[in-house]
N, C-alpha and C positions, 0 to 999 in steps of 0.2 A: 835412483842415485842423483839425477838432475834436480829433483825436488829437494832432496836433502842438501845438496850443494847451494842451491838458491836460498834455502832457509839459513844456512851458515853465513852466506854473504849478507843477508838481511840483518842477522844478529850482529855482524861486524859494525853496523852503523852506530852501536852504542859508544864506540870510541871517538865519535865526532860530535861537535856541538849540534844541538837541535835549534834550527832557525825557523821561525814562523812569522809570516806576514799577515796582517789583518787590515781590512778595509771595509768601511761601512758608510753609507750615506742615507740620512733620514730627514724627512720633512716634519717639522715640529711647530707647535703653537704653544706659547707659554702665557700664563696669566699673572698680572701684577699682584693679584690678591695674595699670592704666596709670600710676597714681600711687603704686604700692607698697602699696596697701591691698587685698589679695586678697579680703577678705570683704565688700567694699562694692560695691553695684550700685544703680542707680536708673533708673526709667522715667519719662519726662516728655515733654511736647509743647513743641517750640521753634517759635515764630512770629517771622518776620522780615519787616519792611517797610522799604522805602527809596525815596527819590526821588533820581535823579541827573540832573545838568545838564551838558551839554558844549557848547562853542561854539568852532569853529575861527576863529582870527583870520586873515582873508583879507588878510594883509599884502602879498602880492605879486600879488594879483588873480586867482589861479587859478580860484576859485569864480565870481567875477564874469564872467570871460571864458567859463567853461563855460556859465553862464546866457545870456550874450550869444550864444553859438553856437546853443543850443537855441532861443532866441527868434527868431533869424534863420531857423532851419529852419521855425518856425511861420509866419513871414512868407513864406518860399518856398512853403509849401503853400497859403497864402492866394492868392498870385498864380497858382499852378497851377490853383486852383479858378476864378479869373477867366478864365484862358486856356481852361479847359474850357467855360465858359459861352460865351465868345466863339467858340470853334470850333463849338460846337453851333448857335449863332445864325447864324453864317456859312453853315454847311452847310444850314440850313433855308432861308435866303434864296437860296442857289445852287440848291437843289432847286425852290423856288417859281418862280424865273426860268426854269429849264429846263422846268418844266411849262408855263409860259406860252408858251415858245418852241415846244414840241411841239404845243400846242393851236393856235397860229397856223400852224404848218407843216401840220397836219392840215386846218385850215380852208382854207388856200391850195391844198393839194393837191385838196381836194374841189371847190373852185371851178374848178380846172383840169380836173378830171374832168368836171364838168358842161358846161364850155365845149367840151371835146373830144367829149363825147357828142352835144352839139347839132350840132357840125360833122360828126360821123359820120352822124347822121340826115339832114343836108342832102345829104351826098355820096351816100348811098343813094338819096335821091329823085332826084338828078341822074342816077345810073346808070340808074334805072328809066326816066327820060325820055331816056336816051341822050346826056346832056350831057357826061359825063366817063367815063373808062375805069374799069374795076373795080379796076385797080391802085391808084388813088387811095383807094378805100375800104379796101383791104387795108392800105395804108400808114397810114391814119388809125386803123384798128383796132389795128395794132401799137403806134402811139403811145399810144393810150388804154390798152391793156393794160399797157404799160410804166409809165405813170403810176399806174394802179390797183395795180400790184405794190409801189409804194413806200408805200402807205397802211398795210398790216398791220404793217410794221416800225415806223412812227411810232406806231401805236396800241399796239404792244407796249412801246415805250419809255415812252409815257405811263402805261401801267398800272404799269410798274416804278417810275416816278417817284412815282406815288401811294403805292405800298407803301413807298418810301423815306421820303417825308414822314410817313407814318403811324408808321414806326419811329422817326424823329427826334422825333416827338411822344410817344414812350414807349408806343406801343400795338401790339397785335398786328395782323396784316394784316386780320383779320376786323372790326376796329374802325376802319375807314377814317375819316379826318378829313372833316368836312363842307365845309371851305373849298376852293374851287377858284381858280386863278389864270390870268389871261390878260394879254397884253401891254397891252391897252387900259386895264387897271386899275392899271398900274404907272407911276410918275412918277419922273423923275430929281430929285435934291435941287436946291434953288435955289442953294446954295453948297456947295462941296466943303470938307471939314474939313482943309484943308492947314495943317500946323503947322510951327513952327520946329524945327530939329534937336534943340535942347535939350529942347523940349516933347515931341518924339517919344520920347526916351529915358525921359522920365517917364511917358508914357502906356502904352507897350506892356507887357503883363503878362509876356511872356517875358523882356524886359530886366530888369524888376523882380525876377523870380524868379531870374535869373542873378546879379543884384547881391546878393540875399539869400544865395545860396550863397557868393559871394565874401566877404561879411561873416562868415558862419559859419566859413569856412576861416581867415580872419584871426584870429578869436577863438580857434580851436583852436591856433594858433601860440602865443598868450599862455598857454594852458593848459599846453602842453608846456614852455614856459620856466619857469612857476611850479612845475611838478613837480620841477624841478632845484634849487629853492631851499628854505630851511627852512620847515617846517610847524609853526605854533604853535597849541596847543589849550588852552583854559581849561576846567576841570572842577570840579564840586562835587557832593557827595552828602550826604544826611541820612537817617538811618534808625534802626532799633531792633531788638533781638532780645530777646524775653521768653518766659517759660514760660506766662504767662496772657495770652490774646489781649486782655483788657480793659486790660492795662497797656501796650499797643503805643503809644498816643498820650500816655500820662502818664509813662512811665518816662524815665530819662535817655537822651538820644539819642546816636547815633554819627554823627559828621560828618567830612567832609574837604573841603579846598579845595586846588586845585593847578593847576599849569600845566606843559605839556609841550612840548618842542621836538624835532622830528625832522628831521635833515638827511641826505639820501641821500649816502653816501660812495662806495660802489662797487656798481654793478649791471651790470658787464660791458658798458658802453657803451649800455645799453638806453635810458636817458633821452635821451642825445645823439642817437641815431639816430631816436628818436620825434620829437624836435624837428625834425630834418632832414626827416623824412617829412611833418610838418605844413607845413613851409615849401614842400616840393615840391607838396603838395596845394593850397596857396594859389596857387602859380604856375600850376597847371593850371586852377584856378577863374578866375584873372585872364585867362588865354588864352581860356577858354570865354566869359567875359563880353565880351571884345573881339570874338570871333567872332560872338556873338549880336547885338551892336550893328551890326557891319558887315552882317550878313545882314538886319537890320531896315531899314537904309537902302537896301540893294539891293532889298528887297521893295517899299518905298514908291516908289523910282525906277521899278521895273518897272511898278507899278500906274499911276503918272502917265503914263508913256510909252504904256501900253496905252490909257488913256482918250483921249489925244491922237490915237492911231491910230484908235480906235473912232469918234470923231466924224467924222474925215475919211472913213473907210470907209463909215459909215452915210449920210453925205451923198452919196457917190458911188453907193451902192446905190439910194438913193431916186431919184436922177436916172436911173440905168440902168433902174430899174423903170418909171418914168414914160415914158421914151423907148421902152422895149420895148412898153408898153401902147399908146402912140400908134401905133407902127409896126405892131402887130398889127391895130388897127382899120383902118388904111389898107390893109394887105395883104388883109384879109377883103373890104373894099369892092372892091378891084381884082380879087380872084379872082372875086367874084360878077359883075363886069362883064366878065370874060374878059381882063383886062389882064395877068395873071401866071399862071404855071402852079401846080400844087398844091405842088410841092416848095418853091417860094418861100414859100408860105403856111405850110407845115410848119416851115420854118426860123424864121419869125417867131413861131410858137407856142412852139417849143422855147426860143427866146431869152427870151420873156416868162416862161415857167414857171421857168427858172433864175433870172432876175432877181428874180422874186417871192419865191422861197424864200431867195435870198441876202439880200434886204432884211430878211426876218423874222429870219434868223440873226444878221445884223449888229446889229439892234435889241436882241435878247436878249443878245448879247455885251457890248454897252455897259452894259446893266443889271448883268450879272454882274461886269464889271470895276469898276463903280462900287462895288458891294458889297465887292469885294476891296480897294479902296482904303480903305474904312471899316475893314475888318478890319486892314489893314496899319498904320493909324494908331491902333490900340488899341481900336476898336469902341465907345468911350464907356462902358467898364465903370465909370468913376469916377462916373457918374450913377446907378449902382445903389444901392439902399438895402435890398435884401432879404438881402444878405450883409454883416452888420455886422463891422467890424474889432474883434476882441476882443483887448484888451491884458492879458496875464496879470499 
């Protein structure tokens, strides 16, 4: 962005006259033979100093449109920077939500392991007393081992997520960040930042960047047209040539004032085809802008639809988990009283385990999709003040 802004500031120099100073000092020897005096020669020092000024009259706006194009490129880079910040922030939020989800899944899995271990110990005591068959112990042991097998994978994902967050914070893996995230510490916003379609176009940095490119392409069409028209330049110079350097500023000066006009007459169709190419580039930029706008509205619609589905899914998963937990409590009581066999209890445990994990995943998904909606609506970059808009 800074590079593009400096280029725009440099391009703005075309609006001012160009002033050039020249100075030279040479030691010369002349021969009179050139004027028919063969016996004459002289050695002297010739010192020349001059100042020249030129200013192109931008009658047909070629220079103005060129500056307009470069300034639009600076604007494009500014919104590219905002998009980079938004992407980075969104990735950090997504990684934090995923970490919280993994921690909750690990905690839920550990609770399940504890409950299954307790149930296994109970069954082993019942086998010793001859209350149940050993097959029940083996089945419970298999269930416990299967649950324990899911824990290392979750822990691996959590470790990788921590490395990802550290990298997003601009650090090496050995410099792990101190913050940790869990679902209990996350809260949904009180109000969602839903915007009008016209406001959406204004807010999203990718749309603003695409619009800046369209602006730049439009200006380049004007440049191509101006190149086909006359170019008028005003110029003036003042200087002096003396044999004694002390007389450079006191002697009679040499000056000139003039104006020039240049009109391209024939360039083999080069200027015409350059204009047509600029117009084609403008058409491409316009199509890209339209595509970006359509994709933006699609992105927002998808995020809103996802949030609606997430709310329903989370409510259903909470109900399912609660029902499965109540069913498991009843099944355990019935099993202890001999009302049901062990396979029925095992089914109740499996149902609760899956419902518990599903609820955690649904809760994390809702947080992630809420963050995605904020990103789709522009992410609030307009509230930033650490990246000032620099006008060249």
